[in-house]
BAPA-541166 format. One line per field, with one value per residue: residue number from 1; residue in three letters; x, y, z of N, C-alpha, C in turn. Coordinates in nm, 4 decimals, padded with zeros to 6 digits, m for minus. Example, Ala and Ser with C-alpha at 12.3 -4.5 7.8 and 13.67 -1.06 7.14 Angstrom:
i <- (1_2);
aa <- (ALA_SER);
n.east <- (01.3190_01.2850);
n.north <- (m00.5690_m00.2250);
n.up <- (00.7800_00.7080);
ca.east <- (01.2300_01.3670);
ca.north <- (m00.4500_m00.1060);
ca.up <- (00.7800_00.7140);
c.east <- (01.3200_01.2900);
c.north <- (m00.3300_00.0030);
c.up <- (00.7800_00.7870);
END
This chain:
i <- (1_2_3_4_5_6_7_8_9_10_11_12_13_14_15_16_17_18_19_20_21_22_23_24_25_26_27_28_29_30_31_32_33_34_35_36_37_38_39_40_41_42_43_44_45_46_47_48_49_50_51_52_53_54_55_56_57_58_59_60_61_62_63_64_65_66_67_68_69_70_71_72_73_74_75_76_77_78_79_80_81_82_83_84_85_86_87_88_89_90_91_92_93_94_95_96_97_98_99_100_101_102_103_104_105_106_107_108_109_110_111_112_113_114_115_116_117_118_119_120_121_122_123_124_125_126_127_128_129_130_131_132_133_134_135_136_137_138_139_140_141_142_143_144_145_146_147_148_149_150_151_152_153_154_155_156_157_158_159_160_161_162_163_164_165_166_167_168_169_170_171_172_173_174_175_176_177_178_179_180_181_182_183_184_185_186_187);
aa <- (MET_PRO_ALA_TYR_ARG_LYS_ALA_VAL_PHE_GLY_LEU_GLY_ASN_PRO_GLY_LEU_GLN_TYR_HIS_TRP_THR_ARG_HIS_ASN_LEU_GLY_PHE_LEU_VAL_ILE_ASP_HIS_TYR_LEU_ALA_ASN_PHE_GLY_LYS_GLY_SER_LYS_LEU_ILE_SER_THR_LYS_PHE_SER_ARG_THR_SER_LYS_VAL_GLY_SER_PHE_LEU_SER_ALA_LYS_PRO_GLU_THR_PHE_MET_ASN_ARG_SER_GLY_VAL_ALA_VAL_ALA_GLU_LEU_CYS_VAL_THR_TYR_ASN_ILE_GLN_PRO_GLN_ASP_ILE_LEU_VAL_ILE_TYR_ASP_ASP_TYR_ALA_LEU_PRO_PHE_GLY_THR_LEU_ARG_VAL_ARG_LYS_LEU_GLY_GLY_ALA_GLY_GLY_HIS_ASN_GLY_MET_ARG_SER_ILE_ILE_ASP_ILE_LEU_GLY_THR_GLU_GLU_PHE_PRO_ARG_LEU_ARG_LEU_GLY_ILE_GLY_ASP_GLY_THR_ALA_ARG_SER_GLU_LEU_ALA_ASP_TYR_VAL_LEU_GLN_PRO_PHE_SER_LYS_GLU_GLN_GLU_LYS_GLU_LEU_ASP_ASP_PHE_LEU_ASP_GLN_ALA_ALA_GLU_ALA_ILE_ASP_CYS_PHE_LEU_LYS_ASN_ASP_VAL_ASP_THR_ALA_MET_ASN_ARG_PHE_ASN_GLY);
n.east <- (03.7291_03.5448_03.5776_03.3355_03.2352_02.9965_02.6400_02.3116_01.9736_01.6647_01.3454_01.0764_00.8256_00.8612_00.7271_00.4749_00.2194_00.2648_00.4188_00.3601_00.2807_00.2386_00.3908_00.6070_00.7776_01.0468_01.1732_01.1096_01.2531_01.5186_01.5334_01.4996_01.7231_01.9319_01.8756_01.9340_02.1784_02.3354_02.5089_02.6658_02.6215_02.6152_02.4547_02.4942_02.5491_02.3439_02.1838_01.9448_01.8542_01.7972_02.0682_02.2882_02.6060_02.7629_03.0194_03.2121_03.0048_02.7042_02.3726_02.0556_01.7585_01.5706_01.4488_01.2969_01.0498_00.8803_00.8584_01.0728_01.3058_01.5466_01.6999_01.8065_01.9511_02.1396_02.2738_02.4236_02.5736_02.7325_02.8579_03.0059_03.1391_03.0330_02.9675_02.7036_02.6747_02.7426_02.5436_02.2397_01.9061_01.6114_01.2808_00.9170_00.7127_00.4457_00.4044_00.5012_00.4090_00.2981_00.5514_00.7452_01.0751_01.3081_01.6277_01.8017_02.0301_01.9972_01.7546_01.4315_01.2005_00.9505_00.6999_00.7192_00.7413_00.9445_01.1668_01.1774_01.2532_01.5127_01.6460_01.6199_01.7685_02.0230_02.0845_02.1008_01.9989_02.1370_02.1926_02.1983_01.9062_01.6599_01.3706_01.0622_00.7928_00.4555_00.2137_m00.1248_m00.2622_m00.4926_m00.6499_m00.6032_m00.7391_m00.6686_m00.3797_m00.2298_m00.3891_m00.3880_m00.1099_m00.0561_m00.1947_m00.2221_m00.0609_m00.2364_m00.4083_m00.3372_m00.1004_00.0558_00.1073_00.3000_00.5039_00.7337_00.9040_00.9464_01.0795_01.3097_01.4274_01.4739_01.6557_01.8699_01.9335_02.0274_02.2558_02.4040_02.4508_02.6061_02.8315_02.9256_02.8468_02.6265_02.5682_02.6068_02.4066_02.1815_02.1924_02.1555_01.9092_01.7081_01.5881);
n.north <- (01.1511_01.0672_00.7632_00.5241_00.2752_00.1284_00.1401_00.2439_00.2151_00.3537_00.2765_00.4513_00.6998_01.0250_01.3359_01.5082_01.3932_01.1235_01.0846_00.9824_00.7161_00.3560_00.2534_00.4183_00.3477_00.2755_00.5240_00.6551_00.5007_00.5507_00.8250_00.8046_00.6497_00.8309_01.0369_00.9129_00.7735_00.9100_01.1255_01.4239_01.3840_01.4628_01.6199_01.5180_01.5928_01.4428_01.3075_01.1513_01.0896_01.1646_01.2091_01.1247_01.1503_00.9548_00.9340_00.6810_00.5815_00.5773_00.7043_00.6824_00.8169_00.7342_00.9523_00.8959_00.7892_00.4964_00.2797_00.3167_00.2868_00.1546_00.3109_00.5204_00.3701_00.2401_00.4668_00.5624_00.3346_00.3012_00.5564_00.5758_00.3384_00.1135_m00.2097_m00.4508_m00.6345_m00.4764_m00.3006_m00.2079_m00.2553_m00.1097_m00.1773_m00.1793_m00.4625_m00.6527_m00.9215_m00.9867_m00.9695_m00.6626_m00.4719_m00.6633_m00.7508_m00.8538_m00.9505_m01.0151_m01.1846_m01.2027_m01.2395_m01.2579_m01.0231_m01.0459_m00.9455_m00.6748_m00.3639_m00.1673_m00.3158_m00.4899_m00.3118_m00.2425_m00.4918_m00.5506_m00.3375_m00.3489_m00.6034_m00.8291_m01.0399_m01.0584_m00.8962_m00.7431_m00.6984_m00.5295_m00.6240_m00.4870_m00.5484_m00.4860_m00.6017_m00.6924_m00.9198_m00.9442_m01.0520_m00.9003_m00.7598_m00.5398_m00.4308_m00.1987_00.0148_m00.0278_m00.0075_00.2560_00.3999_00.5827_00.4818_00.2653_00.3433_00.1556_00.0555_00.2871_00.3088_00.1149_00.1963_00.3594_00.1833_m00.0075_00.1446_00.2076_m00.0482_m00.1157_00.0875_00.0176_m00.2265_m00.1406_00.0045_m00.2061_m00.3630_m00.1801_m00.1391_m00.3941_m00.6750_m00.8362_m01.0960_m01.0840_m00.8984_m01.0472_m01.2643_m01.1291_m00.9906_m01.1475_m01.3207);
n.up <- (m00.8019_m00.5134_m00.3229_m00.2402_m00.0194_00.0173_m00.0558_00.0308_m00.0614_m00.0317_m00.1282_m00.2843_m00.3620_m00.4993_m00.3739_m00.1884_m00.1676_m00.1508_00.0693_00.3419_00.3031_00.2736_00.0656_00.0595_00.2575_00.2411_00.1901_00.4313_00.6123_00.5325_00.5966_00.8744_00.9420_00.8709_01.0536_01.2942_01.2736_01.0967_01.1557_01.0652_00.7968_00.4474_00.1743_m00.1628_m00.5060_m00.7382_m01.0265_m01.0351_m00.7769_m00.4291_m00.2531_00.0094_00.1669_00.4063_00.5880_00.4527_00.3074_00.1040_00.1049_m00.0428_m00.1903_m00.4449_m00.6987_m00.9124_m00.9277_m00.8188_m01.0092_m01.1759_m01.0362_m01.0773_m01.2501_m01.0919_m00.9032_m01.0674_m01.1651_m00.9392_m00.8765_m01.1084_m01.1344_m00.8943_m00.8842_m00.7418_m00.6462_m00.7134_m00.4940_m00.2846_m00.2258_m00.0592_m00.0850_00.0182_00.0831_00.0708_00.1480_00.0754_00.1207_00.3672_00.7132_00.8683_01.0190_01.0239_00.9345_00.6831_00.5918_00.2978_00.0771_m00.1947_m00.4616_m00.6257_m00.7786_m00.6644_m00.7393_m00.6951_m00.8352_m00.8261_m00.7450_m00.9613_m01.1658_m01.0791_m01.0862_m01.3600_m01.4789_m01.3528_m01.4257_m01.2713_m00.9960_m00.7744_m00.5241_m00.2023_00.0041_00.2031_00.3208_00.4040_00.5954_00.5124_00.5068_00.5933_00.6297_00.4860_00.1939_m00.1147_m00.4024_m00.5440_m00.5075_m00.5446_m00.4563_m00.1781_m00.1039_m00.1627_00.0190_00.3329_00.6450_00.8696_01.1796_01.3738_01.2625_01.2677_01.5412_01.5792_01.4199_01.4910_01.6385_01.4410_01.2416_01.3890_01.4195_01.1502_01.0760_01.2391_01.1216_00.8726_00.9559_01.0643_00.8327_00.6828_00.8487_00.8822_00.7221_00.4821_00.5702_00.8497_00.9137_00.8321_01.0161_01.2555_01.2306_01.1161_01.2874);
ca.east <- (03.5974_03.5607_03.5400_03.2379_03.2383_02.8632_02.5296_02.1778_01.8688_01.5296_01.2541_00.9534_00.7850_00.8748_00.6031_00.4066_00.1021_00.3085_00.5127_00.3251_00.2123_00.3099_00.4851_00.7220_00.8462_01.1911_01.2143_01.0995_01.3637_01.6409_01.5267_01.5195_01.8643_02.0143_01.8514_01.9886_02.3138_02.4006_02.5665_02.7634_02.5926_02.6085_02.3941_02.5815_02.4729_02.3190_02.0742_01.8212_01.8159_01.8390_02.1772_02.3717_02.7239_02.7798_03.1511_03.2461_02.8820_02.6019_02.2313_01.9838_01.6149_01.5484_01.3430_01.2518_00.9274_00.9071_00.8718_01.1983_01.4097_01.6718_01.7761_01.8807_02.0470_02.2480_02.3527_02.5216_02.6655_02.8278_02.9339_03.0970_03.1963_02.9839_02.9211_02.5712_02.6804_02.7720_02.4286_02.1268_01.7830_01.5124_01.1510_00.7964_00.6791_00.3135_00.4062_00.5386_00.3209_00.3463_00.6470_00.8448_01.1760_01.3920_01.7463_01.8330_02.1461_01.9552_01.6181_01.3547_01.1262_00.8337_00.5865_00.7454_00.7880_01.0722_01.2694_01.1859_01.3312_01.6536_01.6954_01.6310_01.8742_02.1526_02.1076_02.1257_01.9173_02.2336_02.2264_02.1254_01.7845_01.5913_01.2268_00.9875_00.6562_00.3418_00.0918_m00.2184_m00.3297_m00.6129_m00.6288_m00.6402_m00.7391_m00.6032_m00.2719_m00.1839_m00.4670_m00.3428_00.0257_m00.0520_m00.2724_m00.1459_m00.0604_m00.3539_m00.3792_m00.2665_00.0346_00.1274_00.1516_00.4175_00.5964_00.8615_00.9878_00.9795_01.1823_01.4317_01.4854_01.5231_01.7759_01.9762_01.9728_02.1110_02.3839_02.4733_02.4977_02.7132_02.9516_02.9681_02.8141_02.4889_02.5529_02.5900_02.2728_02.0841_02.1968_02.1058_01.7749_01.6093_01.5335);
ca.north <- (01.1134_00.9940_00.6213_00.4836_00.1298_00.0706_00.2343_00.1959_00.2800_00.3380_00.2973_00.5249_00.7940_01.1641_01.4140_01.5075_01.3059_00.9858_01.0820_00.8996_00.5951_00.2298_00.2335_00.5047_00.3029_00.2827_00.6634_00.6842_00.4320_00.6270_00.9458_00.7631_00.6114_00.9517_01.1105_00.8415_00.7225_00.9865_01.2514_01.4785_01.3479_01.5772_01.5940_01.5299_01.6150_01.3321_01.3428_01.0753_01.0564_01.2528_01.1262_01.1768_01.0729_00.9349_00.8707_00.6147_00.5199_00.6620_00.6675_00.7484_00.8011_00.7631_01.0475_00.8530_00.7150_00.3568_00.1879_00.3427_00.2931_00.1017_00.4199_00.5882_00.2753_00.2236_00.5902_00.5669_00.2201_00.3292_00.6779_00.5552_00.2037_00.0310_m00.3374_m00.4885_m00.7003_m00.3744_m00.2129_m00.2617_m00.1930_m00.1144_m00.1597_m00.2356_m00.5954_m00.6940_m01.0638_m00.9980_m00.8946_m00.5306_m00.4692_m00.7689_m00.7213_m00.9653_m00.9177_m01.1230_m01.1615_m01.2000_m01.2858_m01.1989_m00.9000_m01.0757_m00.8624_m00.5339_m00.2990_m00.1012_m00.4207_m00.5375_m00.2121_m00.2546_m00.6185_m00.5370_m00.2446_m00.4004_m00.7309_m00.9339_m01.0463_m01.0840_m00.7801_m00.7479_m00.6189_m00.5276_m00.6271_m00.4298_m00.5981_m00.3939_m00.6811_m00.6934_m01.0484_m00.9390_m01.0727_m00.7772_m00.7723_m00.4208_m00.4016_m00.0600_00.1017_m00.0484_00.0422_00.4015_00.4607_00.6070_00.3757_00.2613_00.3894_00.0462_00.0518_00.4056_00.2813_00.0275_00.2477_00.4048_00.0665_m00.0674_00.2297_00.1886_m00.1777_m00.1088_00.1717_m00.0632_m00.3263_m00.0685_00.0313_m00.3346_m00.3966_m00.0883_m00.1579_m00.5343_m00.7318_m00.8849_m01.2158_m01.0392_m00.8395_m01.1573_m01.3382_m01.0482_m00.9344_m01.2382_m01.3953);
ca.up <- (m00.7498_m00.3875_m00.3234_m00.1395_m00.0070_00.0086_m00.0709_00.0645_m00.1390_00.0189_m00.2400_m00.2599_m00.4660_m00.4570_m00.3687_m00.0589_m00.1666_m00.1240_00.1814_00.4576_00.2553_00.2934_m00.0447_00.0831_00.3778_00.2146_00.2117_00.5740_00.6796_00.5042_00.6794_01.0135_00.9526_00.8710_01.1777_01.4094_01.2517_00.9912_01.2036_00.9717_00.6568_00.3564_00.0441_m00.2784_m00.6286_m00.8307_m01.1167_m01.0205_m00.6399_m00.3202_m00.2034_00.1170_00.2026_00.5497_00.5916_00.3260_00.2573_00.0437_00.1215_m00.1521_m00.2125_m00.5875_m00.7318_m01.0453_m00.9007_m00.7840_m01.1227_m01.2473_m00.9336_m01.1295_m01.3132_m00.9856_m00.8460_m01.1649_m01.1710_m00.8311_m00.8882_m01.2162_m01.1028_m00.7821_m00.8956_m00.6318_m00.6992_m00.6624_m00.3623_m00.1848_m00.2070_00.0158_m00.1314_00.1253_00.0180_00.1315_00.0968_00.1231_00.1563_00.5084_00.8030_00.9061_01.1286_01.0056_00.8333_00.6398_00.5137_00.2032_m00.0102_m00.3340_m00.4812_m00.7343_m00.7519_m00.5829_m00.7781_m00.6610_m00.9581_m00.8019_m00.7479_m01.1001_m01.2380_m01.0385_m01.1399_m01.5064_m01.5195_m01.3087_m01.4933_m01.1724_m00.8745_m00.6675_m00.4422_m00.0750_00.0194_00.3316_00.2941_00.5147_00.5886_00.5224_00.4923_00.7053_00.6302_00.4038_00.0503_m00.1851_m00.5482_m00.5978_m00.4144_m00.5639_m00.3681_m00.0405_m00.0788_m00.1776_00.1268_00.4560_00.7450_00.9572_01.3158_01.4411_01.2086_01.3166_01.6778_01.5713_01.3197_01.5466_01.6675_01.3110_01.1816_01.4684_01.3862_01.0120_01.0761_01.2981_01.0212_00.7762_01.0202_01.0744_00.6984_00.6424_00.9307_00.8780_00.5913_00.4727_00.6534_00.9883_00.9239_00.8256_01.1430_01.3658_01.2159_01.0585_01.4001);
c.east <- (03.6164_03.5158_03.4411_03.2318_03.1023_02.7606_02.4000_02.0765_01.7344_01.4323_01.1267_00.9200_00.8051_00.7385_00.5314_00.2875_00.1375_00.3830_00.4779_00.2456_00.3004_00.4184_00.6111_00.8003_00.9984_01.2462_01.2150_01.2138_01.4954_01.6441_01.5569_01.6653_01.9531_01.9981_01.9208_02.1339_02.3954_02.4570_02.6735_02.7381_02.5797_02.5434_02.4999_02.4942_02.4650_02.1953_01.9412_01.7821_01.8592_01.9406_02.2561_02.4938_02.7338_02.9124_03.1835_03.1260_02.7925_02.4649_02.1533_01.8359_01.5913_01.4309_01.2839_01.1125_00.9605_00.9397_00.9981_01.3161_01.5461_01.7600_01.8632_01.9861_02.1662_02.3362_02.4609_02.6209_02.7723_02.9170_03.0397_03.1556_03.1610_02.9220_02.7840_02.5739_02.7086_02.6614_02.3259_02.0045_01.6756_01.3755_01.0389_00.7628_00.5478_00.3109_00.4439_00.4406_00.3827_00.4385_00.7547_00.9493_01.2593_01.5069_01.7764_01.9530_02.1058_01.8108_01.5505_01.2818_01.0035_00.7129_00.6051_00.8088_00.9198_01.1868_01.2866_01.2714_01.4801_01.7154_01.7163_01.7499_02.0119_02.1869_02.1402_02.0242_02.0069_02.2814_02.1423_02.0039_01.7298_01.4431_01.1525_00.8404_00.5513_00.2090_00.0048_m00.3005_m00.4550_m00.5759_m00.6802_m00.6344_m00.6662_m00.4989_m00.2250_m00.2604_m00.4165_m00.2064_00.0345_m00.1387_m00.1826_m00.1519_m00.1891_m00.3117_m00.3019_m00.1220_00.1173_00.1812_00.2807_00.5307_00.7314_00.9554_01.0346_01.0908_01.3152_01.5027_01.5442_01.6504_01.8945_02.0246_02.0610_02.2496_02.4678_02.5295_02.6168_02.8422_03.0071_02.9481_02.6723_02.4672_02.5306_02.4509_02.1646_02.0779_02.1346_01.9580_01.6706_01.5487_01.4704);
c.north <- (01.0327_00.8484_00.5959_00.3331_00.0664_00.1814_00.1668_00.2804_00.2502_00.3707_00.3676_00.6114_00.9360_01.2334_01.3978_01.4125_01.1601_00.9722_00.9801_00.7757_00.4728_00.2091_00.3193_00.4660_00.3057_00.4220_00.6962_00.6207_00.5057_00.7539_00.9133_00.7227_00.7356_01.0307_01.0455_00.7979_00.8088_01.1195_01.2984_01.4420_01.4760_01.5341_01.6079_01.5381_01.4884_01.3680_01.2782_01.0389_01.1669_01.1711_01.1987_01.0883_01.0720_00.8606_00.8122_00.5442_00.6246_00.6118_00.7469_00.7151_00.8367_00.8573_01.0184_00.7914_00.5670_00.2701_00.2088_00.3524_00.2477_00.2080_00.4890_00.4969_00.2600_00.3475_00.5914_00.4524_00.2466_00.4483_00.6524_00.4141_00.1159_m00.0947_m00.3745_m00.5543_m00.6010_m00.2699_m00.2841_m00.1843_m00.2166_m00.0847_m00.2279_m00.3692_m00.6421_m00.8397_m01.0870_m00.9189_m00.7609_m00.5418_m00.5749_m00.7205_m00.8452_m00.9105_m01.0385_m01.0831_m01.1397_m01.2441_m01.2146_m01.0737_m00.9243_m00.9890_m00.7141_m00.4654_m00.2241_m00.2013_m00.4749_m00.4418_m00.2256_m00.3813_m00.6081_m00.4504_m00.2922_m00.5323_m00.8445_m00.9254_m01.0576_m00.9544_m00.7871_m00.6563_m00.6330_m00.5138_m00.5833_m00.4685_m00.4902_m00.4679_m00.6760_m00.8217_m01.0539_m00.9629_m00.9485_m00.8004_m00.6541_m00.3725_m00.2567_00.0359_00.0935_00.0160_00.1938_00.4749_00.4870_00.4856_00.3816_00.3117_00.2820_00.0387_00.1700_00.3842_00.1998_00.0880_00.2917_00.2884_m00.0012_00.0117_00.2173_00.0599_m00.1762_m00.0244_00.0962_m00.1699_m00.2625_m00.0459_m00.0961_m00.3765_m00.3091_m00.1121_m00.2992_m00.5889_m00.7873_m01.0093_m01.1795_m00.9801_m00.9475_m01.2318_m01.2592_m01.0125_m01.0299_m01.3324_m01.5182);
c.up <- (m00.6208_m00.4019_m00.2094_m00.1378_m00.0325_m00.0109_m00.0300_m00.0109_m00.0749_m00.0928_m00.1955_m00.3798_m00.4156_m00.4543_m00.2367_m00.0545_m00.1354_00.0082_00.2890_00.4158_00.2770_00.1876_m00.0273_00.2085_00.3592_00.2356_00.3613_00.6512_00.6547_00.5902_00.8259_01.0369_00.9617_01.0007_01.2972_01.3942_01.1557_01.0351_01.1053_00.8269_00.5735_00.2260_m00.0639_m00.4025_m00.7130_m00.9116_m01.0781_m00.8780_m00.5443_m00.2415_m00.0962_00.1333_00.3536_00.5637_00.4552_00.2632_00.1918_00.0850_00.0184_m00.1494_m00.3594_m00.6088_m00.8696_m01.0423_m00.8930_m00.9055_m01.2045_m01.1506_m00.9845_m01.1926_m01.2077_m00.9242_m00.9398_m01.1727_m01.0632_m00.8392_m00.9939_m01.1794_m00.9967_m00.7774_m00.7750_m00.6926_m00.6405_m00.5236_m00.2487_m00.1709_m00.1199_m00.0293_m00.0259_00.0647_00.0947_00.0663_00.1588_00.1685_00.3029_00.5946_00.8424_01.0274_01.1206_00.9068_00.8068_00.5564_00.4258_00.1184_m00.1543_m00.3421_m00.5957_m00.6894_m00.6647_m00.6141_m00.7487_m00.7817_m00.9418_m00.8068_m00.8896_m01.1827_m01.2062_m01.0970_m01.2904_m01.5465_m01.4738_m01.3782_m01.3977_m01.0591_m00.7520_m00.6034_m00.3150_m00.0740_00.1604_00.3016_00.4198_00.5023_00.6071_00.5150_00.6166_00.7100_00.5460_00.2580_m00.0224_m00.3343_m00.6114_m00.4981_m00.4249_m00.4735_m00.2249_m00.0161_m00.0879_m00.0754_00.2479_00.5490_00.8260_01.0960_01.3937_01.3936_01.2578_01.4576_01.6789_01.4881_01.3773_01.5753_01.5384_01.2427_01.2563_01.4280_01.2441_01.0036_01.1359_01.2005_00.9136_00.8342_01.0305_00.9383_00.6603_00.7197_00.9240_00.7373_00.5960_00.5592_00.7996_01.0082_00.9186_00.9594_01.2568_01.3537_01.1600_01.1614_01.3688);
END
């Protein structure tokens, strides 16, 4: 079995009805990363995610739906003996304004069900993550409706730059470490 040093997981939901929604920002970032930094990437066979190998790294989009993301993350970590500190989970975060990103070494789920699934199944909060801001400053009683809606026209105008910055943060993490990515991207 080939050895992979690190893996990145972009969280989202499979299916065309979710493709261009705020909750699928993790998937969009993985696609953008592969298009810009994944020259020569190849799909590999996994049960619970759409996984590509890029040199000695893996990138994955879990196909388990958001609330069961931990199943796909655990599959790759166990299969390829990748430790939690060597993964980067990329996900939408309403607590941050749209277009903001934050790299963290560890932390709780912050109300995000995909992160809760990963924490529960891995049994630790100690893994790097890239939080992608989708908040618009409006208090919302029903957050599920907001995250499953398409980007607003204003957000679409900023999306390319946001995806570029997130892809660069992934590349920095993979080529260096989480501390370097935090120093460079947490401004």
